[in-house]
NUKE-825152 format. One record per atom (N, C-alpha, C): residue number from 0; residue in three letters; atom name; x, y, z. Coordinates in Angstrom, 2 decimals. Each point is the difference from the previous one (the first is absolute). Example, Ala and Ser with C-alpha at 12.3 -4.5 7.8 and 13.67 -1.06 7.14 Angstrom:
BEGIN
(pt 0,'ALA','N',(13.19,-5.69,7.80))
(pt 0,'ALA','CA',(-0.89,1.19,0.00))
(pt 0,'ALA','C',(0.90,1.20,0.00))
(pt 1,'SER','N',(-0.35,1.05,-0.72))
(pt 1,'SER','CA',(0.82,1.19,0.06))
(pt 1,'SER','C',(-0.77,1.09,0.73))
***
This chain:
BEGIN
(pt 0,'MET','N',(-14.49,17.30,33.16))
(pt 0,'MET','CA',(1.19,0.61,-0.57))
(pt 0,'MET','C',(1.19,-0.97,0.06))
(pt 1,'ASN','N',(0.06,-0.79,1.09))
(pt 1,'ASN','CA',(1.10,-0.95,0.11))
(pt 1,'ASN','C',(-0.06,-1.05,-1.09))
(pt 2,'ARG','N',(-1.20,-0.38,-0.37))
(pt 2,'ARG','CA',(-0.16,-1.00,-1.06))
(pt 2,'ARG','C',(0.53,0.56,-1.31))
(pt 3,'LEU','N',(-0.24,1.27,-0.25))
(pt 3,'LEU','CA',(0.46,0.65,-1.22))
(pt 3,'LEU','C',(1.53,0.04,-0.05))
(pt 4,'LYS','N',(0.63,0.19,1.16))
(pt 4,'LYS','CA',(1.47,0.03,0.05))
(pt 4,'LYS','C',(0.59,-1.36,-0.38))
(pt 5,'GLY','N',(-0.72,-1.06,0.27))
(pt 5,'GLY','CA',(0.48,-1.33,-0.34))
(pt 5,'GLY','C',(-0.24,-0.36,-1.46))
(pt 6,'VAL','N',(-1.03,0.58,-0.59))
(pt 6,'VAL','CA',(-0.37,-0.35,-1.37))
(pt 6,'VAL','C',(0.80,0.80,-1.02))
(pt 7,'LEU','N',(0.29,1.25,0.29))
(pt 7,'LEU','CA',(0.68,0.85,-0.98))
(pt 7,'LEU','C',(1.38,-0.50,-0.40))
(pt 8,'PRO','N',(0.85,-0.42,0.93))
(pt 8,'PRO','CA',(1.31,-0.54,-0.45))
(pt 8,'PRO','C',(-0.15,-1.24,-0.87))
(pt 9,'PHE','N',(-0.98,-0.83,0.32))
(pt 9,'PHE','CA',(-0.25,-1.19,-0.81))
(pt 9,'PHE','C',(-0.41,0.39,-1.41))
(pt 10,'LEU','N',(-0.89,0.97,-0.12))
(pt 10,'LEU','CA',(-0.45,0.45,-1.32))
(pt 10,'LEU','C',(1.14,0.64,-0.78))
(pt 11,'LYS','N',(0.89,0.70,0.69))
(pt 11,'LYS','CA',(1.16,0.59,-0.68))
(pt 11,'LYS','C',(0.90,-1.09,-0.56))
(pt 12,'LYS','N',(0.21,-1.07,0.77))
(pt 12,'LYS','CA',(0.82,-1.11,-0.48))
(pt 12,'LYS','C',(-0.65,-0.68,-1.19))
(pt 13,'VAL','N',(-1.31,-0.19,0.07))
(pt 13,'VAL','CA',(-0.71,-0.64,-1.11))
(pt 13,'VAL','C',(0.13,0.85,-1.25))
(pt 14,'ALA','N',(-0.18,1.31,0.13))
(pt 14,'ALA','CA',(0.12,0.89,-1.16))
(pt 14,'ALA','C',(1.42,-0.01,-0.55))
(pt 15,'LYS','N',(0.99,0.01,0.89))
(pt 15,'LYS','CA',(1.40,0.01,-0.43))
(pt 15,'LYS','C',(0.34,-1.27,-0.79))
(pt 16,'TYR','N',(-0.36,-1.15,0.54))
(pt 16,'TYR','CA',(0.36,-1.24,-0.66))
(pt 16,'TYR','C',(-0.86,-0.28,-1.22))
(pt 17,'SER','N',(-1.21,0.53,-0.03))
(pt 17,'SER','CA',(-0.82,-0.19,-1.20))
(pt 17,'SER','C',(0.60,0.76,-1.18))
(pt 18,'ILE','N',(0.62,1.14,0.28))
(pt 18,'ILE','CA',(0.69,0.74,-1.07))
(pt 18,'ILE','C',(1.16,-0.83,-0.54))
(pt 19,'TYR','N',(0.75,-0.64,0.90))
(pt 19,'TYR','CA',(1.12,-0.85,-0.44))
(pt 19,'TYR','C',(-0.50,-1.18,-0.83))
(pt 20,'VAL','N',(-1.10,-0.60,0.42))
(pt 20,'VAL','CA',(-0.55,-1.14,-0.73))
(pt 20,'VAL','C',(-0.47,0.43,-1.38))
(pt 21,'LEU','N',(-0.68,1.14,-0.08))
(pt 21,'LEU','CA',(-0.46,0.50,-1.30))
(pt 21,'LEU','C',(1.17,0.32,-0.92))
(pt 22,'ALA','N',(1.07,0.58,0.56))
(pt 22,'ALA','CA',(1.18,0.29,-0.81))
(pt 22,'ALA','C',(0.63,-1.29,-0.51))
(pt 23,'ALA','N',(0.08,-1.01,0.84))
(pt 23,'ALA','CA',(0.57,-1.28,-0.43))
(pt 23,'ALA','C',(-0.85,-0.63,-1.09))
(pt 24,'LEU','N',(-1.32,0.09,0.12))
(pt 24,'LEU','CA',(-0.88,-0.54,-1.04))
(pt 24,'LEU','C',(0.17,0.74,-1.31))
(pt 25,'GLU','N',(0.19,1.31,0.06))
(pt 25,'GLU','CA',(0.22,0.78,-1.22))
(pt 25,'GLU','C',(1.31,-0.42,-0.68))
(pt 26,'ILE','N',(1.04,-0.23,0.79))
(pt 26,'ILE','CA',(1.29,-0.42,-0.55))
(pt 26,'ILE','C',(-0.14,-1.37,-0.65))
(pt 27,'ILE','N',(-0.70,-0.91,0.66))
(pt 27,'ILE','CA',(-0.19,-1.34,-0.56))
(pt 27,'ILE','C',(-0.81,0.07,-1.29))
(pt 28,'GLN','N',(-1.04,0.82,-0.01))
(pt 28,'GLN','CA',(-0.82,0.14,-1.21))
(pt 28,'GLN','C',(0.82,0.58,-1.14))
(pt 29,'PHE','N',(0.85,0.98,0.30))
(pt 29,'PHE','CA',(0.87,0.58,-1.02))
(pt 29,'PHE','C',(0.95,-1.05,-0.56))
(pt 30,'ALA','N',(0.58,-0.82,0.88))
(pt 30,'ALA','CA',(0.93,-1.04,-0.45))
(pt 30,'ALA','C',(-0.72,-1.03,-0.87))
(pt 31,'VAL','N',(-1.20,-0.39,0.38))
(pt 31,'VAL','CA',(-0.76,-0.97,-0.79))
(pt 31,'VAL','C',(-0.32,0.58,-1.37))
(pt 32,'ASP','N',(-0.41,1.25,-0.05))
(pt 32,'ASP','CA',(-0.31,0.64,-1.28))
(pt 32,'ASP','C',(1.24,0.07,-0.89))
(pt 33,'LYS','N',(1.15,0.31,0.59))
(pt 33,'LYS','CA',(1.25,0.06,-0.78))
(pt 33,'LYS','C',(0.36,-1.37,-0.55))
(pt 34,'ILE','N',(-0.12,-1.03,0.82))
(pt 34,'ILE','CA',(0.34,-1.35,-0.43))
(pt 34,'ILE','C',(-0.94,-0.45,-1.12))
(pt 35,'GLU','N',(-1.29,0.31,0.14))
(pt 35,'GLU','CA',(-0.96,-0.38,-1.04))
(pt 35,'GLU','C',(0.24,0.76,-1.30))
(pt 36,'SER','N',(0.51,1.22,0.09))
(pt 36,'SER','CA',(0.20,0.80,-1.21))
(pt 36,'SER','C',(1.27,-0.39,-0.75))
(pt 37,'LEU','N',(0.86,-0.82,0.59))
(pt 37,'LEU','CA',(1.23,-0.40,-0.67))
(pt 37,'LEU','C',(-0.26,-0.94,-1.17))
(pt 38,'ASN','N',(-1.07,-0.77,0.05))
(pt 38,'ASN','CA',(-0.36,-0.94,-1.06))
(pt 38,'ASN','C',(1.16,-0.93,-0.37))
(pt 39,'ILE','N',(0.50,-0.69,0.98))
(pt 39,'ILE','CA',(1.10,-0.94,-0.22))
(pt 39,'ILE','C',(-0.55,-1.21,-0.74))
(pt 40,'PRO','N',(0.58,-0.33,-1.16))
(pt 40,'PRO','CA',(-0.50,-1.17,-0.74))
(pt 40,'PRO','C',(0.34,-1.29,0.74))
(pt 41,'GLU','N',(-0.90,-0.95,-0.09))
(pt 41,'GLU','CA',(0.26,-1.29,0.63))
(pt 41,'GLU','C',(1.01,-0.78,-0.82))
(pt 42,'SER','N',(0.82,-0.77,0.68))
(pt 42,'SER','CA',(0.99,-0.79,-0.72))
(pt 42,'SER','C',(-0.68,-1.16,-0.70))
(pt 43,'PRO','N',(0.59,-0.50,-1.09))
(pt 43,'PRO','CA',(-0.60,-1.14,-0.72))
(pt 43,'PRO','C',(-0.13,-1.24,0.86))
(pt 44,'LYS','N',(0.91,-0.20,0.95))
(pt 44,'LYS','CA',(-0.06,-1.18,0.85))
(pt 44,'LYS','C',(-1.29,-0.02,0.81))
(pt 45,'ILE','N',(-0.40,1.16,0.50))
(pt 45,'ILE','CA',(-1.23,0.07,0.78))
(pt 45,'ILE','C',(-1.19,-0.32,-0.89))
(pt 46,'GLU','N',(-0.01,0.53,-1.22))
(pt 46,'GLU','CA',(-1.10,-0.26,-0.91))
(pt 46,'GLU','C',(-0.06,-1.48,-0.38))
(pt 47,'GLU','N',(1.16,-0.64,-0.19))
(pt 47,'GLU','CA',(0.02,-1.43,-0.31))
(pt 47,'GLU','C',(-0.56,-0.81,1.16))
(pt 48,'ASN','N',(0.37,0.37,1.21))
(pt 48,'ASN','CA',(-0.50,-0.71,1.17))
(pt 48,'ASN','C',(-1.51,0.17,0.13))
(pt 49,'GLU','N',(-0.51,1.16,-0.33))
(pt 49,'GLU','CA',(-1.44,0.21,0.08))
(pt 49,'GLU','C',(-0.72,-0.86,-1.03))
(pt 50,'GLN','N',(0.58,-0.18,-1.17))
(pt 50,'GLN','CA',(-0.63,-0.84,-1.02))
(pt 50,'GLN','C',(0.00,-1.45,0.43))
(pt 51,'VAL','N',(1.07,-0.44,0.62))
(pt 51,'VAL','CA',(0.08,-1.39,0.45))
(pt 51,'VAL','C',(-1.05,-0.26,1.07))
(pt 52,'VAL','N',(-0.17,0.95,0.90))
(pt 52,'VAL','CA',(-0.96,-0.18,1.08))
(pt 52,'VAL','C',(-1.41,-0.01,-0.54))
(pt 53,'SER','N',(-0.28,0.82,-1.01))
(pt 53,'SER','CA',(-1.36,0.10,-0.51))
(pt 53,'SER','C',(-0.42,-1.21,-0.84))
(pt 54,'GLU','N',(0.94,-0.81,-0.45))
(pt 54,'GLU','CA',(-0.35,-1.15,-0.84))
(pt 54,'GLU','C',(-0.61,-1.12,0.76))
***
């Protein structure tokens, strides 16, 4: 029984922080999806540089 008393608080902390980690991952995934959906056109300078490098 004493062993169980030592393990339960640890498991509670793991569960608590895993919820925080999952929430942070969801926020990051949402931000990445939003950024990808913006479809920002590349500037001509970047495209010119890519052509120079590929030659």
